DOSEDO-788542 format. One record per residue: residue number from 1; chain; x, y, z of N, C-alpha, C in turn. Coordinates in steps of 0.1 Angstrom, whole numbers, plus 2048, in hexadecimal, padded with zeros to 3 digits. Layout:
DOSEDO-788542
{r NUM, 'A', {X, Y, Z}, {X, Y, Z}, {X, Y, Z}}
...
//
This chain:
DOSEDO-788542
{r 1, 'A', {808, 7F4, 800}, {7FF, 801, 800}, {808, 80D, 800}}
{r 2, 'A', {806, 817, 7F8}, {80E, 823, 7F7}, {804, 82E, 7FA}}
{r 3, 'A', {807, 836, 804}, {7FD, 841, 806}, {805, 84F, 807}}
{r 4, 'A', {7FE, 859, 803}, {804, 866, 802}, {7FE, 86E, 80E}}
{r 5, 'A', {806, 877, 813}, {801, 87F, 81E}, {808, 88E, 81E}}
{r 6, 'A', {7FF, 897, 822}, {806, 8A4, 823}, {807, 8A9, 832}}
{r 7, 'A', {813, 8AD, 836}, {814, 8B0, 844}, {80D, 8BD, 847}}
{r 8, 'A', {806, 8BC, 852}, {7FF, 8CA, 857}, {806, 8D0, 862}}
{r 9, 'A', {811, 8CA, 867}, {819, 8D1, 871}, {827, 8CA, 871}}
{r 10, 'A', {830, 8D1, 877}, {83E, 8CC, 877}, {83F, 8C0, 881}}
{r 11, 'A', {848, 8B7, 87E}, {84A, 8AC, 887}, {856, 8A4, 882}}
{r 12, 'A', {85A, 89A, 88A}, {864, 890, 885}, {85D, 887, 87B}}
{r 13, 'A', {865, 880, 873}, {860, 878, 869}, {85A, 86C, 870}}
{r 14, 'A', {861, 865, 87A}, {85A, 859, 87F}, {84E, 85D, 886}}
{r 15, 'A', {84D, 867, 88C}, {840, 86C, 894}, {835, 86E, 88A}}
{r 16, 'A', {83A, 875, 87E}, {82F, 876, 873}, {82A, 869, 86D}}
{r 17, 'A', {833, 860, 86D}, {82F, 852, 867}, {826, 84B, 872}}
{r 18, 'A', {828, 84B, 87E}, {820, 846, 888}, {812, 84B, 888}}
{r 19, 'A', {812, 859, 887}, {806, 860, 888}, {7FD, 85D, 87C}}
{r 20, 'A', {804, 85A, 870}, {7FD, 858, 863}, {7F7, 84B, 862}}
{r 21, 'A', {7FD, 841, 868}, {7F9, 832, 866}, {7F3, 82E, 873}}
{r 22, 'A', {7E6, 82C, 875}, {7DF, 828, 882}, {7E6, 81C, 888}}
{r 23, 'A', {7E8, 81D, 894}, {7EE, 812, 89C}, {7FD, 80E, 899}}
{r 24, 'A', {803, 816, 890}, {812, 812, 88D}, {81A, 816, 899}}
{r 25, 'A', {824, 80D, 89B}, {82E, 810, 8A6}, {83A, 818, 8A1}}
{r 26, 'A', {842, 81D, 8AA}, {84E, 825, 8A6}, {858, 81C, 89F}}
{r 27, 'A', {858, 80E, 8A3}, {861, 805, 89C}, {85D, 803, 88E}}
{r 28, 'A', {850, 802, 88B}, {84A, 801, 87E}, {84E, 80D, 875}}
{r 29, 'A', {84D, 819, 87B}, {850, 825, 874}, {860, 824, 870}}
{r 30, 'A', {867, 820, 87A}, {876, 820, 879}, {879, 814, 86D}}
{r 31, 'A', {872, 80A, 86D}, {875, 800, 863}, {871, 805, 855}}
{r 32, 'A', {867, 80C, 854}, {864, 811, 847}, {86E, 81B, 842}}
{r 33, 'A', {872, 823, 84B}, {87E, 82D, 847}, {88A, 825, 843}}
{r 34, 'A', {88C, 81B, 84B}, {899, 814, 84A}, {89A, 80D, 83C}}
{r 35, 'A', {88E, 80A, 837}, {88C, 802, 82A}, {88A, 80B, 81E}}
{r 36, 'A', {88B, 818, 821}, {889, 822, 815}, {87A, 823, 811}}
{r 37, 'A', {870, 821, 81A}, {863, 820, 816}, {85C, 82E, 819}}
{r 38, 'A', {863, 838, 81C}, {85E, 845, 820}, {865, 84F, 819}}
{r 39, 'A', {85E, 858, 813}, {864, 864, 80C}, {85D, 872, 80F}}
{r 40, 'A', {865, 87B, 810}, {861, 88A, 812}, {862, 891, 806}}
{r 41, 'A', {858, 896, 800}, {859, 89E, 7F4}, {860, 897, 7E9}}
{r 42, 'A', {85D, 88A, 7E7}, {863, 882, 7DE}, {872, 87C, 7DF}}
{r 43, 'A', {878, 880, 7EB}, {885, 87B, 7EE}, {885, 870, 7F9}}
{r 44, 'A', {889, 864, 7F6}, {889, 85A, 801}, {891, 85E, 80C}}
{r 45, 'A', {88C, 85C, 818}, {892, 861, 824}, {893, 855, 82F}}
{r 46, 'A', {89F, 852, 832}, {8A1, 846, 83B}, {8A2, 84B, 84A}}
{r 47, 'A', {8A5, 856, 84D}, {8A6, 85B, 85A}, {899, 85E, 861}}
{r 48, 'A', {896, 858, 86C}, {889, 859, 873}, {888, 866, 879}}
{r 49, 'A', {893, 86D, 87C}, {893, 87B, 883}, {893, 886, 87A}}
{r 50, 'A', {892, 882, 86C}, {891, 88D, 862}, {885, 896, 866}}
{r 51, 'A', {887, 8A3, 863}, {87C, 8AD, 865}, {871, 8AD, 859}}
{r 52, 'A', {866, 8AC, 85E}, {85A, 8AE, 855}, {854, 8BD, 857}}
{r 53, 'A', {853, 8C3, 84D}, {84E, 8D1, 84E}, {83F, 8D3, 849}}
{r 54, 'A', {838, 8DB, 84D}, {82A, 8DE, 84A}, {82A, 8E0, 83A}}
{r 55, 'A', {822, 8D8, 834}, {820, 8D9, 826}, {828, 8CD, 81E}}
{r 56, 'A', {832, 8C7, 825}, {83A, 8BC, 81E}, {830, 8B1, 81A}}
{r 57, 'A', {834, 8AB, 80E}, {82C, 8A1, 809}, {834, 893, 80C}}
{r 58, 'A', {82E, 88B, 814}, {833, 87D, 81A}, {82D, 873, 812}}
{r 59, 'A', {834, 869, 80D}, {830, 85E, 808}, {835, 852, 810}}
{r 60, 'A', {82C, 848, 813}, {830, 83D, 81B}, {82A, 830, 815}}
{r 61, 'A', {833, 827, 813}, {82F, 81A, 80E}, {82F, 80F, 81A}}
{r 62, 'A', {825, 808, 81C}, {824, 800, 826}, {819, 7F5, 826}}
{r 63, 'A', {81A, 7EB, 82E}, {810, 7E0, 82E}, {80B, 7E2, 83D}}
{r 64, 'A', {7FE, 7E7, 83E}, {7F8, 7E9, 84C}, {7F7, 7DD, 854}}
{r 65, 'A', {7F7, 7D1, 84D}, {7F6, 7C4, 855}, {804, 7C2, 85C}}
{r 66, 'A', {80E, 7C8, 858}, {81B, 7C6, 85F}, {81D, 7D0, 86A}}
{r 67, 'A', {814, 7DA, 86B}, {818, 7E5, 875}, {817, 7DF, 883}}
{r 68, 'A', {80F, 7D6, 885}, {80E, 7D1, 894}, {818, 7C5, 897}}
{r 69, 'A', {820, 7C1, 88E}, {828, 7B6, 88F}, {837, 7BA, 893}}
{r 70, 'A', {839, 7C6, 893}, {846, 7CB, 896}, {847, 7CF, 8A5}}
{r 71, 'A', {84F, 7C8, 8AD}, {850, 7CB, 8BC}, {859, 7D7, 8BD}}
{r 72, 'A', {856, 7DF, 8C8}, {860, 7E9, 8CA}, {86C, 7E4, 8D0}}
{r 73, 'A', {878, 7EA, 8CD}, {884, 7E5, 8D2}, {88C, 7EE, 8DA}}
{r 74, 'A', {892, 7EA, 8E4}, {89B, 7F1, 8ED}, {8A8, 7E9, 8F0}}
{r 75, 'A', {8B2, 7F0, 8EC}, {8BF, 7E9, 8ED}, {8C7, 7F1, 8F8}}
{r 76, 'A', {8D0, 7E8, 8FE}, {8D9, 7EF, 909}, {8E4, 7F5, 902}}
{r 77, 'A', {8E7, 802, 907}, {8F0, 80A, 901}, {8FD, 809, 90B}}
{r 78, 'A', {908, 805, 906}, {914, 803, 90E}, {91C, 812, 90F}}
{r 79, 'A', {91C, 818, 904}, {924, 824, 903}, {91E, 82E, 8F8}}
{r 80, 'A', {920, 839, 8F9}, {91B, 845, 8EF}, {923, 851, 8F0}}
{r 81, 'A', {926, 856, 8E4}, {92D, 863, 8E4}, {927, 86A, 8D7}}
{r 82, 'A', {92D, 875, 8D4}, {929, 87C, 8C7}, {92B, 874, 8BA}}
{r 83, 'A', {934, 869, 8BA}, {937, 863, 8AF}, {931, 855, 8AD}}
{r 84, 'A', {92E, 84E, 8B8}, {92C, 840, 8B7}, {923, 83D, 8C3}}
{r 85, 'A', {91D, 831, 8C1}, {914, 82B, 8CC}, {917, 81C, 8CD}}
{r 86, 'A', {919, 816, 8D8}, {91C, 808, 8D9}, {910, 803, 8E1}}
{r 87, 'A', {90C, 7F8, 8DB}, {8FF, 7F1, 8E1}, {902, 7E2, 8E2}}
{r 88, 'A', {8F9, 7DB, 8EB}, {8F9, 7CD, 8EB}, {8EE, 7C7, 8E3}}
{r 89, 'A', {8F1, 7C1, 8D8}, {8E6, 7BB, 8D0}, {8E2, 7AD, 8D6}}
{r 90, 'A', {8D5, 7AC, 8D8}, {8D1, 79E, 8DC}, {8CF, 794, 8D2}}
{r 91, 'A', {8D1, 788, 8D5}, {8CF, 77D, 8CC}, {8C1, 77E, 8C6}}
{r 92, 'A', {8C1, 77B, 8B8}, {8B3, 77C, 8B1}, {8B0, 78A, 8AB}}
{r 93, 'A', {8B8, 793, 8AE}, {8B5, 7A1, 8A8}, {8BE, 7A3, 89D}}
{r 94, 'A', {8B9, 7A8, 891}, {8C1, 7AA, 885}, {8C9, 7B8, 887}}
{r 95, 'A', {8D6, 7B6, 881}, {8DE, 7C4, 882}, {8D8, 7CE, 879}}
{r 96, 'A', {8D5, 7CA, 86D}, {8CE, 7D3, 864}, {8C6, 7CC, 85A}}
{r 97, 'A', {8BC, 7D1, 854}, {8B3, 7CB, 84A}, {8BC, 7C8, 83C}}
{r 98, 'A', {8B7, 7C0, 834}, {8C0, 7BC, 829}, {8BA, 7C0, 81C}}
{r 99, 'A', {8B2, 7CA, 81B}, {8AD, 7CE, 80F}, {89E, 7CE, 80D}}
{r 100, 'A', {899, 7C2, 80C}, {88A, 7C1, 80C}, {883, 7C5, 819}}
{r 101, 'A', {877, 7CA, 818}, {871, 7CE, 825}, {871, 7C3, 830}}
{r 102, 'A', {875, 7C7, 83C}, {876, 7BD, 846}, {86E, 7C2, 852}}
{r 103, 'A', {863, 7BD, 855}, {85A, 7C3, 860}, {85F, 7C0, 86D}}
{r 104, 'A', {86A, 7C4, 871}, {870, 7C2, 87F}, {87A, 7CD, 882}}
{r 105, 'A', {87A, 7D0, 88F}, {885, 7D9, 893}, {892, 7D3, 892}}
{r 106, 'A', {89D, 7DB, 88F}, {8AB, 7D7, 88F}, {8B3, 7E1, 896}}
{r 107, 'A', {8C0, 7DC, 897}, {8CA, 7E7, 89D}, {8CA, 7F3, 896}}
{r 108, 'A', {8C9, 7F3, 888}, {8C9, 7FF, 87F}, {8BE, 807, 883}}
{r 109, 'A', {8B2, 802, 884}, {8A7, 80B, 887}, {8A7, 80F, 895}}
{r 110, 'A', {8AE, 809, 89E}, {8AE, 80D, 8AC}, {8B9, 819, 8AC}}
{r 111, 'A', {8C3, 819, 8A5}, {8CD, 825, 8A7}, {8C9, 830, 89D}}
{r 112, 'A', {8C0, 82F, 894}, {8BC, 839, 88B}, {8BA, 847, 891}}
{r 113, 'A', {8B4, 848, 89E}, {8B2, 856, 8A3}, {8BF, 85B, 8A8}}
{r 114, 'A', {8C9, 853, 8A9}, {8D7, 858, 8AE}, {8E0, 85D, 8A3}}
{r 115, 'A', {8DC, 859, 897}, {8E5, 85C, 88C}, {8E2, 86A, 885}}
{r 116, 'A', {8EB, 870, 87E}, {8EA, 87B, 876}, {8EE, 879, 868}}
{r 117, 'A', {8E6, 87B, 85D}, {8EA, 87B, 850}, {8ED, 86D, 84B}}
{r 118, 'A', {8E8, 862, 852}, {8EB, 855, 84D}, {8E0, 850, 843}}
{r 119, 'A', {8E1, 853, 837}, {8D7, 852, 82E}, {8D7, 844, 826}}
{r 120, 'A', {8D8, 83A, 82D}, {8D7, 82D, 827}, {8CF, 823, 830}}
{r 121, 'A', {8CC, 817, 82B}, {8C3, 80E, 833}, {8CD, 806, 83E}}
{r 122, 'A', {8DA, 80A, 83F}, {8E0, 803, 849}, {8E4, 80D, 855}}
{r 123, 'A', {8DE, 819, 854}, {8E1, 823, 85E}, {8F0, 825, 862}}
{r 124, 'A', {8F3, 824, 86E}, {902, 825, 872}, {908, 818, 875}}
{r 125, 'A', {904, 80D, 870}, {909, 800, 872}, {918, 7FE, 86C}}
{r 126, 'A', {921, 7FC, 875}, {92F, 7FB, 873}, {933, 7ED, 86E}}
{r 127, 'A', {92E, 7E4, 876}, {931, 7D5, 874}, {924, 7CE, 879}}
{r 128, 'A', {923, 7C2, 876}, {916, 7BB, 879}, {919, 7AE, 881}}
{r 129, 'A', {910, 7AA, 888}, {90F, 79E, 88F}, {903, 796, 889}}
{r 130, 'A', {905, 789, 887}, {8FA, 780, 882}, {8EE, 781, 88B}}
{r 131, 'A', {8E2, 780, 886}, {8D7, 780, 88E}, {8D7, 778, 89A}}
{r 132, 'A', {8DE, 76B, 898}, {8DF, 761, 8A3}, {8E8, 766, 8AE}}
{r 133, 'A', {8F1, 76F, 8AB}, {8FC, 773, 8B5}, {8F8, 77F, 8BD}}
{r 134, 'A', {8FC, 77F, 8CA}, {8F9, 78A, 8D3}, {907, 791, 8D5}}
{r 135, 'A', {906, 79C, 8DB}, {912, 7A3, 8DF}, {914, 7B1, 8DC}}
{r 136, 'A', {921, 7B5, 8DD}, {926, 7C3, 8DA}, {925, 7C6, 8CB}}
{r 137, 'A', {920, 7D3, 8C9}, {91F, 7D8, 8BB}, {920, 7E8, 8BC}}
{r 138, 'A', {92B, 7EC, 8B4}, {92D, 7FB, 8B4}, {926, 801, 8A7}}
{r 139, 'A', {920, 80C, 8A8}, {919, 812, 89D}, {91E, 821, 89D}}
{r 140, 'A', {91D, 827, 891}, {922, 834, 88E}, {915, 83E, 88E}}
{r 141, 'A', {917, 84A, 893}, {90D, 854, 893}, {90E, 85D, 886}}
{r 142, 'A', {919, 85E, 87F}, {919, 867, 873}, {924, 860, 869}}
{r 143, 'A', {925, 863, 85D}, {92C, 85E, 852}, {93B, 85D, 855}}
{r 144, 'A', {940, 868, 85B}, {94F, 869, 85D}, {952, 85E, 868}}
{r 145, 'A', {94B, 85D, 872}, {94C, 853, 87C}, {94B, 845, 875}}
{r 146, 'A', {942, 843, 86D}, {93F, 836, 867}, {94D, 832, 85F}}
{r 147, 'A', {953, 83C, 857}, {95E, 839, 850}, {969, 835, 859}}
{r 148, 'A', {96A, 83C, 863}, {976, 83B, 86D}, {975, 82C, 873}}
{r 149, 'A', {969, 829, 878}, {968, 81D, 87F}, {968, 810, 875}}
{r 150, 'A', {963, 812, 869}, {964, 807, 85F}, {972, 805, 85B}}
{r 151, 'A', {97A, 80F, 85B}, {988, 80E, 858}, {991, 806, 862}}
{r 152, 'A', {98B, 808, 86F}, {991, 800, 87A}, {98F, 7F1, 877}}
{r 153, 'A', {984, 7ED, 872}, {982, 7DF, 86F}, {988, 7DA, 863}}
{r 154, 'A', {989, 7E3, 858}, {98F, 7DF, 84C}, {99F, 7DE, 850}}
{r 155, 'A', {9A4, 7E5, 858}, {9B4, 7E4, 85B}, {9B5, 7DA, 865}}
{r 156, 'A', {9AB, 7D3, 86B}, {9AC, 7C8, 874}, {9B2, 7CE, 882}}
{r 157, 'A', {9AF, 7DB, 885}, {9B3, 7E1, 892}, {9A8, 7DF, 89C}}
{r 158, 'A', {99D, 7DC, 897}, {992, 7D9, 8A1}, {993, 7CB, 8A5}}
{r 159, 'A', {993, 7C9, 8B3}, {996, 7BB, 8B7}, {988, 7B6, 8BE}}
{r 160, 'A', {983, 7AB, 8B9}, {977, 7A5, 8BE}, {979, 798, 8C5}}
{r 161, 'A', {972, 796, 8CF}, {973, 78A, 8D7}, {965, 784, 8D9}}
{r 162, 'A', {963, 777, 8D6}, {956, 771, 8D8}, {957, 766, 8E2}}
{r 163, 'A', {94C, 763, 8E7}, {94B, 757, 8F0}, {941, 74E, 8E9}}
{r 164, 'A', {943, 740, 8E9}, {93A, 737, 8E4}, {939, 72B, 8EB}}
{r 165, 'A', {92F, 723, 8EA}, {92D, 716, 8F0}, {92D, 70D, 8E3}}
{r 166, 'A', {936, 704, 8E2}, {936, 6FA, 8D7}, {934, 6EC, 8DC}}
{r 167, 'A', {92F, 6E4, 8D2}, {92D, 6D6, 8D4}, {93A, 6CE, 8D5}}
{r 168, 'A', {93A, 6C6, 8E0}, {946, 6BE, 8E2}, {953, 6C5, 8E7}}
{r 169, 'A', {95F, 6C0, 8E5}, {96B, 6C6, 8EB}, {975, 6C5, 8DF}}
{r 170, 'A', {97A, 6D0, 8DB}, {985, 6CF, 8D1}, {991, 6C8, 8D6}}
{r 171, 'A', {997, 6BF, 8CD}, {9A2, 6B7, 8D1}, {9AE, 6C0, 8D6}}
{r 172, 'A', {9B0, 6CB, 8CF}, {9B9, 6D5, 8D3}, {9B3, 6E1, 8DA}}
{r 173, 'A', {9B6, 6E4, 8E6}, {9AE, 6EC, 8EF}, {9B1, 6FB, 8EB}}
{r 174, 'A', {9BC, 6FE, 8E4}, {9BF, 70C, 8E0}, {9C6, 70B, 8D3}}
{r 175, 'A', {9C1, 713, 8C9}, {9C7, 712, 8BA}, {9C3, 71D, 8B2}}
{r 176, 'A', {9C7, 71F, 8A7}, {9C3, 729, 89D}, {9BF, 721, 891}}
{r 177, 'A', {9B2, 723, 88D}, {9AE, 71C, 881}, {9B0, 727, 875}}
{r 178, 'A', {9B7, 721, 86B}, {9B9, 728, 85D}, {9B2, 720, 852}}
{r 179, 'A', {9A7, 724, 84F}, {9A0, 71D, 844}, {998, 727, 83B}}
{r 180, 'A', {99B, 728, 82E}, {993, 732, 826}, {984, 72F, 825}}
{r 181, 'A', {97C, 739, 825}, {96E, 738, 825}, {968, 73D, 818}}
{r 182, 'A', {95F, 736, 812}, {957, 73A, 807}, {948, 738, 807}}
{r 183, 'A', {941, 73F, 800}, {932, 73C, 800}, {92F, 72D, 7FB}}
{r 184, 'A', {926, 727, 802}, {922, 719, 7FD}, {917, 71B, 7F1}}
{r 185, 'A', {91C, 717, 7E5}, {912, 719, 7DA}, {906, 70F, 7DC}}
{r 186, 'A', {907, 705, 7E3}, {8FB, 6FB, 7E4}, {8F1, 701, 7EF}}
{r 187, 'A', {8F6, 70B, 7F6}, {8ED, 710, 801}, {8F2, 71E, 803}}
{r 188, 'A', {8EE, 728, 7FA}, {8F3, 735, 7F9}, {8F3, 73E, 806}}
{r 189, 'A', {8EA, 73A, 80F}, {8EA, 743, 81B}, {8F4, 73E, 825}}
{r 190, 'A', {8FC, 733, 822}, {906, 72F, 82B}, {914, 730, 824}}
{r 191, 'A', {91E, 72F, 82D}, {92C, 72F, 828}, {933, 721, 82C}}
{r 192, 'A', {93E, 71F, 826}, {945, 713, 828}, {955, 715, 826}}
{r 193, 'A', {95C, 70B, 82C}, {96B, 70C, 829}, {96D, 706, 81B}}
{r 194, 'A', {975, 70E, 813}, {977, 709, 805}, {983, 70F, 7FF}}
{r 195, 'A', {988, 708, 7F5}, {994, 70E, 7EF}, {993, 71B, 7E8}}
{r 196, 'A', {988, 71E, 7E4}, {986, 72B, 7DD}, {982, 736, 7E7}}
{r 197, 'A', {982, 733, 7F4}, {97E, 73E, 7FD}, {988, 748, 800}}
{r 198, 'A', {984, 751, 808}, {98D, 75C, 80D}, {993, 758, 81A}}
{r 199, 'A', {9A0, 75D, 81C}, {9A7, 75A, 828}, {99F, 75C, 834}}
{r 200, 'A', {99F, 752, 83E}, {997, 754, 84A}, {99F, 74E, 855}}
{r 201, 'A', {9A0, 754, 860}, {9A9, 751, 86B}, {9A0, 754, 879}}
{r 202, 'A', {9A1, 749, 881}, {99A, 74B, 88E}, {9A3, 743, 898}}
{r 203, 'A', {9A4, 74B, 8A4}, {9AC, 745, 8AF}, {9A1, 742, 8B9}}
{r 204, 'A', {9A3, 734, 8BF}, {999, 730, 8C9}, {9A1, 72B, 8D5}}
{r 205, 'A', {99A, 72B, 8E1}, {99F, 725, 8ED}, {993, 71F, 8F6}}
{r 206, 'A', {995, 713, 8F8}, {98A, 70D, 901}, {98C, 712, 910}}
{r 207, 'A', {982, 718, 914}, {983, 71E, 922}, {97F, 714, 92D}}
{r 208, 'A', {976, 70C, 92A}, {971, 700, 933}, {969, 6F7, 92B}}
{r 209, 'A', {967, 6EB, 92F}, {960, 6E1, 928}, {95B, 6D6, 930}}
{r 210, 'A', {950, 6CE, 92B}, {94C, 6C2, 930}, {94E, 6B8, 925}}
{r 211, 'A', {948, 6AC, 926}, {948, 6A2, 91C}, {93F, 6A7, 90F}}
{r 212, 'A', {936, 6AF, 912}, {92D, 6B3, 907}, {92E, 6C0, 901}}
{r 213, 'A', {933, 6CA, 909}, {935, 6D8, 905}, {941, 6DE, 909}}
{r 214, 'A', {945, 6E8, 900}, {950, 6F1, 905}, {94D, 6FF, 903}}
{r 215, 'A', {952, 707, 90D}, {950, 715, 90E}, {95D, 71A, 907}}
{r 216, 'A', {95D, 722, 8FC}, {968, 726, 8F4}, {968, 734, 8F1}}
{r 217, 'A', {975, 739, 8F2}, {979, 747, 8F0}, {97D, 747, 8E1}}
{r 218, 'A', {977, 750, 8D8}, {979, 751, 8CA}, {97E, 75F, 8C6}}
{r 219, 'A', {989, 75F, 8BF}, {98E, 76D, 8BB}, {990, 76D, 8AC}}
{r 220, 'A', {988, 772, 8A4}, {989, 772, 895}, {994, 77C, 891}}
{r 221, 'A', {99E, 777, 88A}, {9A8, 77F, 884}, {9A3, 787, 878}}
{r 222, 'A', {99C, 77F, 86F}, {994, 785, 863}, {986, 786, 867}}
{r 223, 'A', {97F, 78B, 85F}, {970, 78F, 861}, {967, 789, 856}}
{r 224, 'A', {968, 77C, 853}, {960, 777, 849}, {952, 774, 84E}}
{r 225, 'A', {947, 775, 845}, {93A, 771, 849}, {939, 764, 84E}}
{r 226, 'A', {933, 762, 85A}, {931, 755, 861}, {93E, 74E, 863}}
{r 227, 'A', {949, 756, 864}, {957, 74F, 867}, {957, 746, 873}}
{r 228, 'A', {953, 74B, 87E}, {955, 743, 88A}, {94C, 735, 88A}}
{r 229, 'A', {93F, 738, 885}, {937, 72D, 883}, {93C, 722, 879}}
{r 230, 'A', {941, 727, 86D}, {946, 71D, 864}, {953, 716, 869}}
{r 231, 'A', {95B, 71E, 86F}, {969, 717, 875}, {966, 70D, 87F}}
{r 232, 'A', {95C, 711, 888}, {959, 707, 893}, {953, 6FB, 88D}}
{r 233, 'A', {94B, 6FC, 884}, {944, 6F0, 87D}, {94F, 6E8, 876}}
{r 234, 'A', {959, 6EF, 870}, {963, 6E8, 868}, {96B, 6DF, 870}}
{r 235, 'A', {96D, 6E3, 87C}, {977, 6DB, 885}, {96E, 6D1, 88E}}
{r 236, 'A', {961, 6CF, 88A}, {959, 6C6, 891}, {952, 6C9, 89C}}
{r 237, 'A', {952, 6D6, 8A0}, {94B, 6DB, 8AD}, {943, 6E7, 8AA}}
{r 238, 'A', {938, 6E5, 8A4}, {92F, 6F1, 8A1}, {92A, 6F8, 8AE}}
{r 239, 'A', {928, 705, 8AC}, {922, 70C, 8B7}, {914, 707, 8BB}}
{r 240, 'A', {911, 706, 8C7}, {905, 6FF, 8CC}, {8F9, 708, 8C7}}
{r 241, 'A', {8EF, 701, 8C1}, {8E4, 709, 8BD}, {8E4, 70D, 8AF}}
{r 242, 'A', {8F1, 70C, 8A9}, {8F2, 711, 89B}, {8EF, 707, 890}}
{r 243, 'A', {8E0, 705, 890}, {8DC, 6FA, 885}, {8E1, 6FD, 877}}
{r 244, 'A', {8E3, 709, 873}, {8E7, 70D, 866}, {8F4, 706, 863}}
{r 245, 'A', {8FD, 704, 86D}, {909, 6FF, 86C}, {90B, 6F1, 873}}
{r 246, 'A', {901, 6E9, 873}, {901, 6DC, 877}, {8FF, 6D8, 886}}
{r 247, 'A', {8FC, 6E3, 88F}, {8FB, 6E0, 89C}, {8ED, 6DB, 89F}}
{r 248, 'A', {8EB, 6D4, 8AB}, {8DD, 6D0, 8B0}, {8D6, 6DD, 8B4}}
{r 249, 'A', {8C8, 6DD, 8B2}, {8C1, 6E8, 8B6}, {8C2, 6EA, 8C6}}
{r 250, 'A', {8C2, 6F8, 8C9}, {8C2, 6FC, 8D7}, {8B9, 709, 8D8}}
{r 251, 'A', {8B9, 70E, 8E4}, {8B0, 71A, 8E6}, {8B5, 727, 8DF}}
{r 252, 'A', {8C3, 726, 8DB}, {8C9, 732, 8D4}, {8D5, 72D, 8CE}}
{r 253, 'A', {8DD, 734, 8C6}, {8EA, 731, 8C2}, {8F3, 738, 8CC}}
{r 254, 'A', {8FC, 730, 8D1}, {904, 734, 8DC}, {911, 73B, 8D8}}
{r 255, 'A', {910, 747, 8D2}, {91B, 74F, 8CD}, {918, 75D, 8D3}}
{r 256, 'A', {922, 763, 8D8}, {91F, 770, 8DF}, {92C, 77A, 8DD}}
{r 257, 'A', {92A, 784, 8D7}, {936, 78E, 8D4}, {939, 794, 8E3}}
{r 258, 'A', {943, 790, 8E9}, {945, 793, 8F7}, {94D, 7A1, 8F8}}
{r 259, 'A', {956, 7A4, 8EF}, {95D, 7B0, 8F1}, {962, 7B5, 8E3}}
{r 260, 'A', {963, 7C3, 8E2}, {969, 7CA, 8D6}, {971, 7D5, 8DB}}
{r 261, 'A', {97F, 7D5, 8D6}, {988, 7DE, 8D9}, {98A, 7E6, 8CD}}
{r 262, 'A', {989, 7F3, 8CD}, {989, 7FB, 8C1}, {98D, 80A, 8C5}}
{r 263, 'A', {993, 810, 8BB}, {997, 81F, 8BC}, {98B, 826, 8B7}}
{r 264, 'A', {984, 82E, 8BF}, {978, 836, 8BC}, {97D, 843, 8B4}}
{r 265, 'A', {975, 84A, 8AE}, {978, 855, 8A7}, {97F, 861, 8B0}}
{r 266, 'A', {97D, 860, 8BB}, {983, 86B, 8C4}, {992, 867, 8C6}}
{r 267, 'A', {997, 85C, 8C2}, {9A5, 858, 8C3}, {9A7, 84F, 8CE}}
{r 268, 'A', {99E, 84D, 8D7}, {99F, 844, 8E3}, {99C, 836, 8E0}}
{r 269, 'A', {9A4, 82D, 8E3}, {9A2, 81F, 8E2}, {99B, 819, 8EE}}
{r 270, 'A', {990, 813, 8EC}, {987, 80D, 8F6}, {984, 7FF, 8F4}}
{r 271, 'A', {981, 7F7, 900}, {97C, 7EA, 8FF}, {96E, 7EB, 904}}
{r 272, 'A', {965, 7E6, 8FC}, {956, 7E5, 901}, {953, 7D6, 903}}
{r 273, 'A', {94C, 7D3, 90D}, {949, 7C6, 913}, {93B, 7C3, 914}}
{r 274, 'A', {936, 7B8, 910}, {928, 7B4, 913}, {92A, 7A6, 91A}}
{r 275, 'A', {924, 7A6, 926}, {925, 79A, 92E}, {91F, 78D, 927}}
{r 276, 'A', {927, 782, 929}, {922, 776, 923}, {915, 771, 92A}}
{r 277, 'A', {90B, 76E, 922}, {8FE, 769, 927}, {901, 75E, 930}}
{r 278, 'A', {8FA, 75D, 93C}, {8FC, 753, 946}, {8F9, 744, 940}}
{r 279, 'A', {8F0, 744, 936}, {8EC, 737, 931}, {8F9, 731, 929}}
{r 280, 'A', {903, 738, 926}, {90E, 732, 920}, {917, 729, 92A}}
{r 281, 'A', {919, 72E, 935}, {91F, 726, 93F}, {915, 71B, 945}}
{r 282, 'A', {909, 71E, 945}, {8FF, 715, 94A}, {8FF, 708, 940}}
{r 283, 'A', {900, 70B, 934}, {8FF, 700, 929}, {90B, 6F7, 92B}}
{r 284, 'A', {916, 6FC, 92E}, {921, 6F3, 930}, {921, 6EC, 93D}}
{r 285, 'A', {91E, 6F4, 948}, {920, 6EE, 956}, {914, 6E4, 959}}
{r 286, 'A', {909, 6E7, 952}, {8FD, 6DC, 956}, {900, 6CF, 94E}}
{r 287, 'A', {90A, 6CE, 947}, {90D, 6C0, 941}, {91A, 6BC, 944}}
{r 288, 'A', {91F, 6BF, 951}, {92B, 6BA, 956}, {929, 6AC, 95C}}
//
């Protein structure tokens, strides 16, 4: 459904969308903006805090049936300054939408009100965590900060540490996995170790284990998509709950971005940490 409106008073864009669509939530309005479904005077506008002036022509494309399906989202903020914002992403939440309209709140839609001039559907997203992964995520508030932070990742100066629970116990309790990763042509949504893949390197250390499970520290040297999940599967110890990569079903995928060390645009090097969910230790200890 595509509807046209004329603003009768000044307001924020997300407020205008909520007021124009009966029973629409702020998250629904953010998602519409995030997907480029809202325009002001013919110009697609992604920023929810964009100013709507009296007399502006607003065009909104939406499916009213989806309006009530988008839950409000509230994410824990670990740090914030004029350049960046660091949040803890829960398991199950998308970092950003992927192009087609996606009727759910994302990290991108959550940070939208904090950003300035980020006119694309990824907002200030610097790096991403898979939907199934929880933990630390840093986002930029403006384009200059985005470029700075992304360069930190490109130059491998950003240091990430993950904690996972894997099936079984690796024969070697501490090692570095160096195996190239490529997209799996038989299952394009997944990746695999293969000779035509890009270089991928992961350090791991078993922190504790029982006969059935191991709590593992993971430090990716490279940053390939699904790298940790593919590497742990390849050595025969998939991450618990990661059914996409051969694990038995569980209540979640037991992968958590525990810490991120990075130099922020102010020039200060900081380490941000998200506590490991208690369920990770419980999973191992309860099978001792």
